[in-house]
C-alpha positions in Angstrom: 0.0 0.0 0.0 3.0 2.3 0.4 2.8 5.2 -2.0 -0.9 4.8 -2.8 -3.4 7.5 -1.9 -6.6 7.2 0.0 -9.2 9.3 -1.9 -12.2 10.8 -0.1 -15.4 10.2 -1.9 -17.7 13.2 -2.0 -21.4 13.5 -2.7 -22.2 15.4 -5.8 -23.4 18.9 -5.5 -26.9 17.8 -6.6 -27.3 15.3 -3.8 -26.0 17.8 -1.2 -28.3 20.5 -2.5 -31.4 18.3 -2.3 -31.0 17.3 1.3 -30.3 19.0 4.6 -27.1 18.0 6.3 -25.6 19.0 9.6 -22.2 20.7 9.3 -19.2 18.5 9.8 -16.7 19.7 12.3 -13.2 18.7 11.3 -11.0 17.3 14.1 -7.5 15.9 14.1 -7.8 12.2 13.3 -5.3 9.4 12.6 -6.4 6.7 10.1 -4.3 3.6 9.8 -4.0 1.7 6.5 -4.4 -1.5 8.4 -7.7 -0.4 9.8 -8.9 0.9 6.4 -8.0 -2.4 4.8 -9.9 -4.4 7.5 -13.0 -2.3 6.8 -12.8 -2.8 3.1 -12.1 -6.5 3.4 -14.9 -7.0 5.8 -17.3 -5.2 3.4 -16.2 -7.3 0.5 -16.3 -10.7 2.3 -12.6 -11.6 2.1 -11.3 -10.6 5.5 -7.8 -11.9 6.2 -7.5 -14.7 8.8 -6.1 -13.7 12.2 -3.5 -16.5 11.8 -2.0 -14.6 8.9 -1.4 -11.0 10.0 -0.2 -8.5 7.5 2.2 -5.8 8.8 1.7 -2.5 7.0 3.1 0.9 7.5 0.8 3.3 9.4 -0.1 6.5 7.5 -1.7 9.4 9.5 -4.0 11.9 7.8 -4.6 15.0 9.8 -7.6 17.2 9.0 -7.5 20.9 9.9 -9.8 22.3 12.6 -10.2 25.6 10.8 -12.7 25.8 7.9 -12.0 28.1 4.9 -13.0 31.8 5.2 -16.7 32.3 6.1 -16.6 35.9 4.9 -15.7 34.9 1.4 -17.4 31.9 -0.3 -15.0 29.4 -2.0 -15.2 29.0 -5.8 -17.1 25.7 -5.6 -19.6 27.3 -3.2 -20.2 30.1 -5.6 -20.6 27.8 -8.6 -23.3 25.9 -6.6 -25.0 29.2 -5.6 -25.2 30.2 -9.2 -27.5 27.3 -9.9 -30.1 28.8 -7.4 -30.5 31.9 -9.7 -33.5 31.6 -12.1 -31.7 33.5 -14.9 -28.5 34.6 -16.6 -25.7 34.3 -14.1 -22.2 32.8 -14.1 -18.9 32.8 -12.3 -15.5 33.3 -14.0 -12.5 31.5 -12.5 -9.5 33.8 -12.8 -7.4 30.8 -14.0 -9.4 30.9 -17.3 -8.0 34.2 -18.4 -4.5 34.0 -16.8 -3.5 31.8 -19.7 -2.9 34.9 -21.7 -2.5 38.7 -21.4 -4.7 39.7 -18.4 -4.9 43.4 -18.5 -8.3 44.8 -19.3 -11.9 43.9 -18.5 -12.2 42.6 -22.0 -9.4 40.1 -21.2 -11.3 39.0 -18.0 -14.9 39.2 -19.2 -14.6 38.5 -22.9 -16.1 35.0 -22.8 -18.8 35.7 -20.2 -22.2 35.1 -21.9 -24.1 38.4 -22.5 -21.3 40.7 -21.5 -20.1 43.2 -24.2 -16.7 44.5 -23.0 -14.6 46.3 -25.6 -11.4 48.2 -24.7 -11.2 51.8 -25.9 -8.0 51.9 -28.0 -6.3 49.3 -25.8 -7.0 51.3 -22.7 -8.3 50.0 -19.4 -11.2 52.4 -19.9 -13.7 49.9 -21.3 -17.1 50.0 -23.1 -19.1 47.7 -20.8 -22.7 46.8 -21.3 -25.1 43.9 -20.5 -28.4 43.7 -22.3 -27.8 47.2 -23.7 -27.3 48.8 -20.3 -25.9 52.3 -20.5 -25.9 52.1 -24.2 -25.2 55.8 -24.6 -22.2 55.6 -22.2 -19.0 55.2 -24.3 -17.1 56.5 -21.3 -17.1 55.4 -17.6 -20.1 53.2 -16.8 -23.8 53.3 -16.1 -26.4 50.6 -15.8 -24.4 47.9 -14.1 -23.7 47.7 -10.4 -19.9 47.0 -9.9 -18.9 45.4 -6.6 -15.5 44.7 -5.0 -15.8 41.9 -2.5 -19.5 42.4 -2.2 -19.4 46.2 -1.5 -20.4 48.6 -4.2 -17.6 50.2 -6.3 -20.0 52.6 -8.1 -20.2 56.1 -6.9 -23.4 57.0 -5.0 -25.1 58.3 -8.1 -24.5 55.0 -10.0 -21.5 55.9 -12.2 -18.4 53.7 -12.0 -14.7 53.7 -13.1 -12.6 50.7 -14.2 -9.2 51.9 -13.1 -9.8 50.5 -9.6 -10.2 46.9 -11.0 -7.2 44.5 -11.3 -8.1 41.3 -13.0 -5.1 39.5 -11.7 -6.1 40.4 -8.1 -9.4 38.5 -8.4 -9.9 34.9 -7.4 -13.2 34.8 -9.3 -15.7 37.2 -10.9 -19.5 36.8 -10.4 -21.7 38.0 -13.2 -25.4 38.6 -12.7 -27.3 39.7 -15.8 -30.4 41.8 -15.6 -32.8 41.2 -12.7 -30.7 38.3 -11.4 -28.6 40.6 -9.2 -31.3 41.2 -6.6 -29.3 39.4 -3.9 -26.8 42.3 -4.2 -29.5 45.0 -4.2 -29.1 45.8 -7.9 -32.1 46.7 -10.0 -30.4 48.2 -13.1 -31.1 46.8 -16.6 -27.6 45.4 -16.8 -27.3 43.7 -13.4 -24.2 43.4 -11.3 -20.5 42.2 -11.5 -18.7 41.3 -8.3 -14.8 41.1 -8.3 -13.8 38.8 -5.4 -10.2 39.1 -4.0 -8.4 35.9 -2.8 -8.0 35.4 1.0 -5.2 33.7 2.8 -7.1 30.4 2.5 -7.0 30.2 -1.3 -4.1 32.5 -2.3 -0.6 31.2 -3.1 2.1 31.9 -0.6 4.0 33.7 -3.3 2.9 34.6 -6.8 5.0 36.7 -9.2 4.0 37.4 -12.8 5.4 39.6 -15.6 3.9 40.4 -19.0 5.3 42.3 -21.9 4.5 42.9 -25.5 3.7 45.2 -28.4 3.2 49.0 -28.1 5.4 49.2 -25.0 3.1 47.1 -22.9 4.4 45.7 -19.6 2.8 44.5 -16.4 4.3 43.3 -13.2 2.2 41.6 -10.5 3.2 40.1 -7.2 1.0 38.7 -4.3 1.3 36.7 -1.1 -1.2 35.1 1.2 -1.3 32.8 4.1 -3.0 31.6 7.3 -1.6 32.0 10.8 -3.9 30.5 13.4 -7.2 32.5 13.4 -5.6 35.2 11.1 -5.3 35.1 7.4 -4.1 37.7 4.9 -3.7 38.5 1.2 -1.8 41.4 -0.4 -1.0 42.2 -4.1 0.9 44.9 -5.9 0.8 45.6 -9.6 2.3 48.1 -12.1 1.1 48.4 -15.7 2.2 50.7 -18.5 2.0 51.0 -22.2 2.9 53.4 -25.0 -0.3 52.4 -26.8 -1.1 51.4 -30.4 -2.2 54.9 -31.1 -0.6 58.3 -30.6 -1.3 59.9 -27.3 -2.4 56.6 -25.7 0.2 56.2 -23.0 -0.9 54.8 -19.7 0.5 53.9 -16.3 -1.2 52.3 -13.3 -0.2 51.3 -9.8 -2.5 49.2 -7.7 -2.5 47.6 -4.3 -5.2 45.1 -3.0 -5.1 43.7 0.5 -7.3 42.1 3.1 -6.9 40.7 6.5 -9.4 38.3 8.1 -9.7 37.2 11.7 -11.8 34.2 12.9 -13.2 35.6 16.2 -15.0 32.3 16.8 -16.0 29.3 14.7 -19.2 31.2 13.7 -17.9 34.8 13.5 -15.3 36.2 11.1 -14.4 39.8 10.1 -12.3 40.9 7.2 -10.8 44.3 6.5 -9.9 45.5 2.9 -7.5 48.2 1.8 -7.2 49.2 -1.8 -5.1 51.9 -3.5 -5.1 52.9 -7.2 -3.1 55.5 -9.0 -3.9 55.7 -12.7 -2.6 58.1 -15.4 -4.2 57.8 -18.9 -3.9 59.7 -22.1 -7.0 59.7 -24.3 -6.4 59.7 -28.1 -10.1 60.3 -28.9 -12.4 59.2 -31.8 -11.6 59.1 -35.5 -13.7 59.3 -38.6 -14.1 56.1 -40.6 -11.8 57.5 -43.3 -9.1 58.4 -40.8 -9.4 54.9 -39.2 -8.9 53.2 -42.6 -6.0 55.6 -43.6 -4.1 55.5 -40.3 -5.8 54.0 -37.2 -2.7 54.9 -35.1 -3.3 58.6 -35.2 -4.9 60.5 -32.4 -7.9 62.8 -32.8 -6.4 66.3 -33.4 -8.5 68.0 -30.7 -7.8 65.3 -28.2 -4.0 65.7 -28.9 -3.9 69.5 -28.9 -6.0 69.8 -25.7 -4.0 66.9 -24.1 -7.1 64.9 -23.2 -6.3 62.7 -20.2 -7.8 61.0 -17.2 -5.7 60.8 -14.0 -7.2 59.1 -11.0 -6.1 58.5 -7.4 -8.3 56.4 -5.1 -8.0 54.9 -1.7 -10.7 52.6 -0.4 -11.2 50.8 2.9 -14.0 48.3 3.5 -15.1 45.6 6.0 -17.1 42.5 5.7 -18.3 40.6 8.8 -20.3 37.3 8.8 -22.0 35.8 11.8 -23.4 32.3 11.5 -26.6 31.9 13.6 -26.7 28.1 13.8 -26.6 25.7 10.9 -28.9 27.5 8.5 -28.9 31.2 9.3 -26.3 34.0 9.0 -26.0 37.7 9.3 -23.7 39.6 6.9 -22.4 43.2 7.4 -20.3 45.2 5.0 -19.2 48.8 4.9 -16.9 50.9 2.8 -15.4 54.4 2.3 -13.5 55.6 -0.7 -11.9 58.9 -1.6 -11.1 59.7 -5.3 -9.2 62.6 -6.9 -10.0 62.9 -10.6 -8.1 65.2 -12.9 -9.7 65.0 -16.3 -8.8 67.4 -19.2 -11.3 66.9 -22.0 -13.4 69.6 -23.7 -12.9 71.3 -20.3 -10.6 70.4 -17.4 -12.6 68.5 -14.8 -11.3 68.5 -11.2 -13.5 66.2 -9.1 -12.6 65.1 -5.6 -15.2 62.5 -4.5 -16.1 60.9 -1.2 -18.3 57.8 -1.1 -19.4 55.6 1.8 -22.0 53.1 2.6 -23.1 50.1 4.6 -25.0 46.9 3.9 -26.8 44.5 6.1 -28.0 41.1 4.9 -29.8 38.3 6.6 -29.9 34.8 5.1 -32.2 32.0 6.4 -32.2 28.5 4.9 -34.5 26.8 7.5 -37.1 24.4 6.0 -40.7 25.4 6.0 -43.1 22.5 6.8 -40.5 20.1 5.7 -39.8 21.9 2.3 -36.5 23.5 1.5 -36.5 27.2 1.6 -34.1 30.1 1.3 -34.9 33.7 2.4 -32.7 36.8 1.9 -33.4 40.2 3.4 -31.1 43.2 2.9 -30.7 46.9 3.6 -28.1 49.0 1.8 -27.8 52.8 2.2 -25.0 54.8 0.5 -24.0 58.4 0.2 -21.6 60.4 -1.9 -20.3 64.0 -2.4 -18.6 65.4 -5.5 -17.0 68.9 -5.6 -17.3 69.4 -9.4 -15.0 72.2 -10.6 -14.5 72.9 -14.3 -12.0 75.1 -16.1 -11.1 76.2 -19.7 -8.7 73.6 -21.1 -5.4 75.3 -22.0 -3.5 72.3 -23.6 -4.3 70.1 -20.6 -3.8 72.8 -18.0 -6.6 74.6 -16.1 -7.5 78.0 -17.4 -10.3 80.3 -16.2 -13.0 78.6 -14.0 -16.3 77.9 -15.8 -18.3 76.2 -13.1 -18.2 74.9 -9.5 -20.9 72.6 -8.2 -21.3 70.8 -4.8 -23.1 67.6 -5.7 -24.7 65.1 -3.2 -26.2 61.7 -3.9 -27.9 59.3 -1.6 -29.4 55.9 -2.2 -31.4 53.6 0.1 -32.2 50.1 -1.0 -34.3 47.5 0.8 -34.7 44.1 -0.8 -36.0 40.7 -0.1 -36.0 37.4 -2.0 -37.4 34.0 -1.2 -36.8 30.6 -2.9 -39.2 27.8 -2.0 -38.8 24.3 -3.2 -42.2 23.1 -4.1 -40.7 19.8 -5.3 -37.1 18.6 -4.9 -36.6 19.5 -8.6 -38.8 22.6 -8.8 -38.3 25.9 -6.9 -40.2 29.1 -7.0 -38.6 32.5 -6.5 -40.2 35.8 -5.5 -38.7 39.0 -4.4 -38.6 42.8 -4.7 -36.6 45.9 -3.9 -37.6 49.4 -2.9 -35.2 52.2 -3.9 -35.2 55.8 -2.8 -32.4 58.0 -4.2 -31.7 61.7 -4.3 -29.7 64.1 -6.4 -28.8 67.5 -5.0 -26.7 70.2 -6.7 -25.6 73.5 -5.3 -24.1 76.1 -7.7 -21.1 77.7 -6.0 -20.0 79.8 -9.0 -23.0 81.5 -10.6 -24.3 84.4 -8.5 -28.0 84.0 -7.7 -28.2 80.5 -9.1 -30.9 78.3 -7.5 -30.0 75.0 -5.8 -31.6 72.0 -7.6 -32.6 68.7 -6.1 -34.8 65.8 -7.1 -35.7 62.4 -5.6 -36.5 59.1 -7.3 -38.2 56.1 -5.8 -39.7 52.9 -7.0 -40.6 49.3 -5.9 -39.2 46.7 -8.3 -40.7 43.2 -8.0 -39.4 39.9 -9.4 -40.6 36.3 -9.8 -39.1 33.2 -11.3 -38.8 29.4 -11.2 -36.1 26.7 -11.7 -36.8 23.2 -12.9 -33.9 20.8 -12.4 -34.8 17.2 -13.5 -31.3 16.0 -12.8 -28.0 17.3 -11.6 -26.8 18.0 -15.2 -29.8 19.8 -16.6 -31.6 23.0 -15.5 -34.3 25.2 -17.0 -35.2 28.6 -15.6 -37.6 31.5 -16.3 -38.2 34.9 -14.6 -40.0 38.2 -14.9 -38.2 41.2 -13.4 -38.4 44.9 -13.3 -35.5 47.4 -13.3 -35.1 51.0 -12.1 -32.3 53.4 -12.9 -32.2 57.1 -12.0 -29.8 59.3 -14.0 -26.3 60.0 -12.7 -24.8 63.5 -12.4 -23.1 62.9 -15.8 -26.5 62.7 -17.4 -27.8 65.7 -15.5 -24.8 68.0 -16.2 -23.3 67.0 -19.5 -21.3 69.2 -21.9 -20.7 72.9 -21.6 -24.3 73.6 -20.6 -24.1 72.9 -16.9 -27.7 73.8 -16.0 -29.0 70.6 -14.5 -31.7 68.8 -16.5 -33.4 66.3 -14.2 -34.4 63.5 -16.6 -36.8 60.8 -15.6 -35.6 57.5 -14.2 -35.3 54.7 -16.7 -37.4 51.6 -15.9 -38.2 48.3 -17.6 -39.9 45.0 -17.3 -37.9 42.0 -18.6 -39.0 38.4 -19.5 -36.4 35.7 -19.5 -36.1 32.0 -20.2 -33.1 29.7 -20.5 -31.1 26.7 -19.5 -27.8 25.6 -18.2 -26.2 22.2 -17.8 -23.8 19.7 -19.2 -23.9 16.6 -21.3 -21.6 14.0 -19.7 -18.0 15.4 -20.1 -18.6 16.4 -23.7 -20.4 19.8 -23.5 -21.5 22.5 -21.1 -23.9 25.3 -21.9 -25.4 28.5 -20.5 -28.2 30.1 -22.6 -30.7 32.8 -21.9 -33.3 34.5 -24.1 -34.7 37.8 -22.9 -37.0 40.7 -23.9 -37.1 44.0 -22.0 -39.7 46.7 -22.5 -38.0 49.9 -21.5 -39.6 53.2 -20.6 -37.8 56.5 -20.4 -34.5 55.1 -21.6 -31.7 57.5 -20.9 -30.1 58.5 -24.2 -27.6 61.2 -25.2 -28.6 64.1 -27.4 -25.6 65.6 -29.2 -25.6 68.6 -31.5 -23.7 67.4 -34.6 -22.5 71.0 -35.2 -21.2 71.3 -31.7 -20.0 68.0 -30.2 -19.4 69.6 -26.8 -23.1 70.4 -26.6 -24.5 67.2 -25.0 -27.7 66.7 -23.0 -29.7 63.7 -21.9 -33.2 62.9 -23.0 -35.7 60.1 -22.2 -36.8 58.0 -25.1 -40.5 57.1 -24.8 -40.5 53.3 -25.5 -37.7 51.0 -26.5 -37.2 47.2 -26.7 -34.1 45.3 -25.7 -34.2 41.7 -26.6 -31.6 39.1 -27.4 -29.8 35.8 -26.8 -26.8 35.1 -24.5 -25.0 31.9 -25.1 -21.9 30.2 -23.6 -21.1 26.8 -25.0 -18.0 24.7 -24.2 -17.5 21.5 -26.2 -14.9 18.7 -26.1 -14.6 18.0 -29.8 -12.1 15.2 -29.4 -9.8 13.9 -26.7 -7.9 16.9 -25.2 -9.4 19.3 -27.9 -11.7 21.9 -26.5 -13.9 24.6 -28.1 -15.0 27.5 -26.0 -17.6 29.9 -27.4 -19.6 33.0 -26.6 -22.4 34.4 -28.8 -24.6 37.4 -28.3 -27.6 38.5 -30.4 -28.5 42.1 -29.5 -31.7 43.4 -30.9 -32.2 46.9 -29.4 -34.7 49.2 -31.1 -37.1 52.1 -30.7 -40.8 51.2 -30.4 -42.8 53.7 -32.4 -40.6 56.7 -31.5 -41.7 60.1 -32.8 -38.2 60.8 -34.2 -36.8 57.4 -34.9 -39.7 55.1 -35.5 -38.6 51.5 -35.0 -34.9 52.1 -35.8 -32.1 50.2 -34.2 -30.6 51.8 -31.1 -27.0 52.7 -32.0 -23.8 51.6 -30.2 -23.5 47.8 -29.9 -23.1 45.1 -32.6 -26.3 43.1 -33.4 -24.3 39.9 -33.6 -21.1 39.2 -31.7 -19.1 35.9 -31.5 -15.9 34.8 -29.8 -14.3 31.4 -29.7 -11.0 29.7 -28.9 -10.0 26.2 -29.9 -7.4 24.7 -27.5 -5.5 21.5 -27.4 -4.4 20.6 -23.9 -1.8 18.0 -22.9 -0.8 17.8 -19.2 0.0 21.5 -18.3 0.5 22.6 -21.9 -2.0 24.3 -24.2 -2.0 25.6 -27.8 -4.6 26.9 -30.2 -6.2 29.7 -32.2 -9.0 32.1 -31.3 -11.4 34.4 -33.2 -13.5 37.5 -32.5 -16.2 38.2 -35.1 -18.7 41.0 -35.6 -20.4 39.7 -38.8 -22.7 42.6 -39.5 -22.4 46.4 -39.6 -24.0 48.3 -36.7 -25.1 51.9 -36.4 -23.4 54.7 -34.6 -26.5 57.0 -34.8 -30.1 56.4 -33.9 -31.2 57.7 -37.3 -29.3 54.7 -38.7 -27.4 56.8 -41.3 -23.8 55.9 -40.3 -22.4 52.6 -39.2 -19.3 50.6 -38.1 -18.1 47.9 -40.4 -18.1 44.2 -39.7 -14.7 42.6 -38.8 -13.1 39.3 -37.9 -9.9 39.0 -35.8 -7.7 36.0 -35.6 -5.4 35.2 -32.6 -3.2 32.4 -31.4 -2.0 31.4 -27.9 0.2 28.7 -26.4 1.7 28.1 -23.0 2.0 26.1 -19.9 -0.2 26.6 -16.8 0.8 25.1 -13.4 -0.6 25.6 -10.0 2.9 25.6 -8.6 6.3 26.4 -10.1 6.7 28.2 -13.4 4.0 29.0 -16.0 4.3 30.9 -19.2 2.4 32.0 -22.3 2.9 33.5 -25.7 0.0 35.2 -27.5 -0.6 36.9 -30.8 -3.6 39.1 -31.5 -5.1 40.4 -34.7 -2.7 38.4 -36.8 -4.2 39.7 -40.1 -3.6 43.3 -38.9 -7.3 44.2 -39.5 -8.3 47.9 -39.3 -11.5 48.0 -37.3 -13.5 49.9 -34.8 -13.4 48.2 -31.4 -16.3 50.4 -30.3 -17.9 53.7 -31.3 -19.5 56.8 -30.0 -23.3 57.1 -30.0 -25.1 60.1 -31.5 -28.7 61.0 -32.6 -28.3 61.7 -36.3 -25.1 61.7 -38.3 -27.0 62.7 -41.4 -25.0 60.2 -43.4 -21.8 62.2 -42.8 -18.6 60.5 -41.7 -18.0 61.9 -38.2 -15.4 61.3 -35.6 -17.2 58.5 -33.7 -14.9 55.5 -34.2 -12.4 54.1 -31.7 -9.8 51.9 -33.5 -8.9 48.5 -32.1 -5.3 47.5 -31.7 -3.4 46.3 -34.8 -1.2 43.1 -35.0 0.3 42.5 -31.6 2.3 40.0 -29.6 2.5 39.4 -25.9 4.4 37.0 -23.6 4.3 36.3 -19.8 6.1 34.3 -17.2 4.7 33.4 -13.8 6.0 31.7 -10.6 3.8 30.3 -7.8 4.6 28.5 -4.6 
């Protein structure tokens, strides 16, 4: 028996989910091979005679008394939890994108079903949308709740930045599409994305990684984690810089992510987070289609002459505390505070110091009701924010004469509840809702005699759904949900006209059906079909003769419908095909100005795939990104971005300890294409500067060491 392993047999997740089990307390225990053999022999009817004893070496297996972190669910726990959601939701293991360049949100989220993430000229500023959320937003973010370790990363008014996200510092990423993010108090059209940092329980003791490549790209990352008694820790540092594919596209970022957890008792744990980000980014701006085809590397002349940039410094502290109340109840508390300094020379110079803070309290009860499985969640999440918005004439990137100064305050109060009742072992019914009350207040500190402006928005957003699970490998789901999205200050005070225009809140009702599952070890899928009837959609109105004159308007009726598909197939032994496809049918519904036109800004069809051959720790294979049909950049549907197809290739070695490496090529055919575009009302068929070129042919390589 020497050298052989004793494997612990585990129940499948399906069996565990269908029954109630008391928690197992792990204690130090010694198991002898002799005793194990005796049990096995007895059970099989061939016990050895006492007259012929066998002398075997004793092997001791010691189980730890300390369970993994209770403030942060493990990846297997999160994967099981995703199957309790009656709609589009998935979890991304960070190991899946660390096989290549891991720099932008596009690198991390690119294969997540239903997520449109396109980098802006290779920058970490990303065009991010789910189900057409924030479709007018070609900068920053609106319409998706971004969380870091369960606490909101958005500003209090709902806007968000990406510079504070480090894909390599995430253990996994949770994606909740549409109304499926209720458990995090999100009711936006797009849903929520939660970036979860490793803890000392699942982090490597040492991890060092370096990446380098085309356009002066380089990234250094280092992290460490460990457990010392009741205390665990994780800390990471990263530096990223690039010259950029285009002129005036230089970037440099420094980031630090850290957390310390302390197990106060077997049922109580608290964890403190500290994050720091310093980001300096040049913005090369949009090109016309003719300029893109002639020379996609050039910068927009205005962006270059006015030295458009976005420099951000942010420090963020947070806490998450979880108390288990017996075997099937727990109480979760989280709180955060962040301070951000933004220096943003664009059409004007924006100087915006921001303070945001909030708390969240959530109660989870999984006690059976009359012998039936049940899960109940109740939460309360208030948050507040203050922005001192100062704007100046842009003098080649420096601040000239002041033009405005506003003191802006936002507050949001969310109360939500959701219950999942198992009518049958394979059928569960879900019902929930959220009440939101939010305010926007603006005080003009520059214009004499100006009136202060304020407005509040409130709404109750209900949801209902069901899950049918005939076996552990197959699941069907359906839901009806409502969404509610008040405007951010960027919608209220856009462009040079700073008089606040308090638009109505955007709202919608969404119908969704779908399935997730696997077929033996051959295929795994996640598919959702949805149709959202949107009212008062927040859309930008741009004067084509004066691009700096921007305002926000509410469309009357629009429809967002589509298909979100993730499909992984083992085509042959060790040969795997990973695919993501989106069908985005977003259109006006009898609009007075645009009739039933397509809403501009996002491709109607979008497909990504990689074909990988794996042998032991090694992998090799091509990948494609395909936008097969032109899509419009204006709501009048007179100007459009062309279709494109990109070919890439990747090979490497991935190990959980020791050395790993990768080499990657992107856009091998050196295609000239628009990675994303601006969104305007009516281009009048004129080629305008609305196109953001994607990177040309590029090569990257990386080396990593773990222990």
